[in-house]
C-alpha positions in Angstrom: 0.0 0.0 0.0 1.4 3.4 -1.0 1.2 6.3 1.4 -0.3 9.5 0.1 -0.9 13.0 1.5 -4.2 14.8 1.2 -4.9 18.6 1.0 -8.3 20.1 1.4 -8.8 23.2 -0.8 -12.2 23.9 0.7 -15.5 24.8 -0.9 -15.6 23.8 -4.6 -17.1 27.1 -5.7 -14.1 28.9 -4.3 -11.3 26.4 -4.8 -10.8 26.7 -8.6 -8.2 29.5 -8.2 -6.3 27.5 -5.5 -6.4 24.4 -7.7 -4.9 26.2 -10.6 -2.1 27.7 -8.6 -1.4 24.4 -7.0 -1.4 22.7 -10.4 1.3 25.1 -11.6 3.4 24.7 -8.4 3.2 20.9 -8.6 4.0 20.9 -12.3 7.1 23.1 -11.6 8.2 20.7 -8.9 7.7 17.7 -11.2 9.9 19.3 -13.9 12.6 20.2 -11.4 12.6 16.6 -10.1 13.2 15.3 -13.6 9.7 13.8 -14.0 9.9 10.7 -11.8 7.1 8.1 -12.0 6.9 8.3 -8.2 5.4 11.8 -8.2 1.7 11.8 -8.8 -1.1 14.3 -7.9 -4.8 13.7 -8.2 -7.9 15.6 -7.1 -11.6 14.9 -6.5 -14.7 16.9 -5.8 -16.3 15.5 -2.7 -19.6 16.2 -1.0 -21.1 16.0 2.4 -24.7 16.9 2.4 -25.3 20.0 0.3 -21.6 21.1 0.5 -19.0 20.2 -2.1 -15.3 20.6 -1.6 -12.1 19.8 -3.4 -9.4 17.4 -2.1 -6.0 16.9 -3.6 -3.9 13.8 -3.1 -0.2 13.5 -3.7 2.4 10.8 -3.3 5.1 11.1 -0.6 7.9 12.1 -3.1 5.6 14.9 -4.4 5.0 16.2 -0.9 8.7 16.1 -0.2 9.3 18.4 -3.2 6.2 20.6 -2.9 6.4 21.0 0.9 2.7 21.9 1.2 1.9 23.2 4.7 -1.6 21.8 5.0 -0.8 18.3 3.7 -2.0 15.4 5.9 -0.6 11.9 5.6 -3.1 9.2 4.7 -2.4 5.5 4.1 -5.0 4.7 1.4 -7.0 6.8 -1.0 -10.4 6.0 -2.5 -9.9 6.2 -6.3 -13.5 6.8 -7.2 -14.1 9.9 -9.3 -10.4 10.9 -9.2 -8.9 13.3 -11.8 -5.3 13.9 -12.8 -3.7 17.1 -11.6 0.0 17.0 -12.1 3.1 14.7 -12.2 3.0 11.2 -13.5 -0.5 10.2 -14.5 -1.2 7.0 -12.5 -4.9 6.9 -13.3 -4.7 4.4 -16.2 -2.7 2.0 -14.0 -3.9 2.6 -10.5 -3.2 -0.4 -8.2 -4.1 0.6 -4.6 
């Protein structure tokens, strides 16, 4: 089981600008690290009741480069409705 980090971007209506900035930051980190297959970032819109929010998930090597302050370690991620954000695109071959 691969460990991941999660980052909540908050309310989906307000998160698009944060998501775009984070995508650019993560893409820059991925380039600087010479594009390793161990660096993957995904995101998902999640809902609880009437509220929808955006969560980002990144691998440990990605977090080590990106150094996101609000990242929280998590052991397993649910891959339902996940979308590619940056780094190596693991979605076609996900094995969790």
